[in-house]
N, C-alpha and C positions, 0 to 999 in steps of 0.2 A: 806709319802708313795708315791712311784713312780706311775706315770700314766700308764695305760695299753696301750701298743703299738697298740693293736687291736682296740682301739677306733679311731685310726687315719689312719690305713692302712687295706687293705684287702689282705690276702695271699691265693693264689690259687696254689695247688699242682697238677701238671700234672702227667699223667700216666708214662711218661718217666723219672720221678724223678725231673724234673725241677720245679722251684718255680717262680711264677709270682706275682708281687706286684702291687696292684692297690688301688684305693680308691673310695668310694661311696659318695653320697651327704651327708649322715649322718657323714661319716668320715671328710668330708670337714667342716661341721658345727662344729664338735668337735674341729677341729684345730682353728677355729675362737673363740670358747668358751675359749680355752686355751690361745689364744693371749689376749683375754679380761681379763682373770685372771692375766695375766702378766702386765696388765695396758695399753695396746695399744688401741688407739682410732682413729677414723676418724671423722672429722667434716667439717664445711664449714665456711669460714670467708671472707667477702667481695666478695661473689660469687665464691670463690676459695676453692678447697678441701685442707684440711690440715690434718696432722697426728701428734699425740702427745702421750706421755706416762705418765700416772699418777703414781707418786711415793709419797704416803702419800697425803699431801696437795699441793704438787707441780705438775705442768705440765711441761713436757720436750719436746720441739719440736723434731720430728723425721720425717721419710719419709717412703714411701711404701717399698723401698728396705730394710731398716733396720728392718721393721716388718717381711718381708720374711726371713731375715737372722736370726732373733731371734729364729724362729722355727727350721731352719736348724741347728743352734748351739745345740739345744736340741737333735736333731737326731745324730749329730756328736759325742756328748758326751754320747750317749746311756742312756739318763736319762728317761728310761721307763722300765716297768716291762713286763714280759712274752715275751721277745724277743726270737724268735725261735733260737735254737742253732744248727740246722741242715743245715744252709746255711750261707754264708758269709754276715756279717752285712752290707757290702758296698752295697748290693742290695737295702737296704732301702734308703740310701742316693742317689743311682742312680735313684731310683723311684722318689725321690723329684726333682732331676735335670731334669729328662725326662718329668715328668708329670706336674710340676709346680702347685701343688695343691692349692696354695694361689692365688686367683684371685680377682681382684677388681670388684666384681659383686654384685648382689642384696643380696646374702647370706652374703657376707662380710659386707655390709652395715647394714644388719639386726642385726648382733651381735656386730659390732664395732662402728657404727655411734652414736655420742653423741653430743648434743648441748653444746656449751660453755656458761657459765654464762657471764654476762657483764664484771665482774672483770677478769675472765679467758681469755676472748677475748682480753682485754687490755694487760694482762700479756704476752700473746702469741705474740702480735704485738710488744711489747717492746723488746721481746727476738729475734725476727726474722727480724724486719724492722728497720735498723739503722737510716734511714731518719725520719721515724715516731717517733722513740725514741728521736732523737735530738729535733724535733719540740715540742714534748710533754714536755720534760724537760725545754725548754725555756719558754713555755707557763705556766708551773707550777710555775716557779719562778716569772714571770710577775704577775700571779694571787696572789701569796703570797705578792708581793709588794703592790698590790691594797688592799688586805685584811688588811694588817698591816699599811695602810695609809702612805706609803712612799711618799714623794714629788718627783716630776719629773721635770727635765729641760733638756737642751741640753748644752753640754760642748763647748760653743763658745770660751772659753779661750784656748782650746786645751791643757790644763795642765793635764788632766786625760786621755781622749780619744777623739781625734779630732772630733768635731761635732757629737759625739755619744749621744744618750739619756742616762741620768744618773738618778738613783733613789737613794734617800738618806733619812736618818732618824737620828735625833739627838740622841746621846748616852751619851754625857756630854755637859756641857755648851760650845757652839760653836764648838763642835767636832761631826763629822758625820760618820756614816757607809755609804759607797757609793758603788753602783754597776753601772758599765759602760757597756752598751749594745753595744759591738763592732760589726761591720759588720751587723748592725740591718736590713739593706736592703737586705742582702743575706741570705735567710732563711735556707740554708743548711750549712752555714759556719759562723753563728753568735754565740755569746756566751757572757759571762759576766766576767769582771774582778772585783775584790773586793778590796776596799781601806778603809782606815780611814784618813779623812782629817779634818783640822782645818781652819776655816774662821772667819773673824771679825764679820760677821753676815750672816744670811741665804740668804740674797739678793745677796751676792757675789758669791754664788755657781754657777758655769758654766760661770760666767762673769769675775771674777778675779782669779788669781792664788791662791791656798791655802797657808796659813801660814806654814802649815806642811802637808805632804802627805806620807802615808806609804802603800805600796802594801801588801795586805793580800794573795791574790792568783790571778795569771794571768788568769787562766781558772777555774772559779768556778763552781763546780757541787754540787748541794744541797745534793745529796745522799751520797757523799764521803767527802765533805768539810765543812759540817755544823758545825763540832766541832771547826772550826777556828773562828766562829762568835757567837757561842751559848752563850758566856758570855755577848754579847751586845744585842742580840735580839732573840726571839723565831721564827724561820722560820717554 
């Protein structure tokens, strides 16, 4: 069922036959209720205002301009009931552009502000902050290595990644799954390469060149590349 246009605008008919469109505070509140029903929200993260849209269990980052545009699109598409048929519909969209009924004020916050859960805040940051996302992914993999009791050394032999920290775990007799942390001192440009290497014994790792060395992935990302190593270990 279409929404009643009179919930969002006030129409005044003058004696000279002209029609004026305006809106009241109640109309404005109804606009915010509608935007809420469409999934739009405002919140705060790290003392900064943010905007997002809920779609089922997902949150999708957006901005204030997109929120305003969403209502305008409904007006443009005439997705309302009881639209007066005795005046040009463009008067309604003109009212929107002239009066800008959606404002970032207390009423907007009353209907649209919503705190994010800890998980949602993390999801939002991963979606919108590529530096944070990179550091988070690196730390996640380092934590996995620790949890799974990977051994750690430095590649002094420069046969895998020169002077890089390497993390390794035996998968067969004298055969190891190896992750080299390249550019480990450059926290915005570091990452992991993944290898399988064979050594005479564990003491040679990082000191001597491997007997065999096979590159699995030059830039390993756990969320998209896990299938490459899942037969060897559960990350």
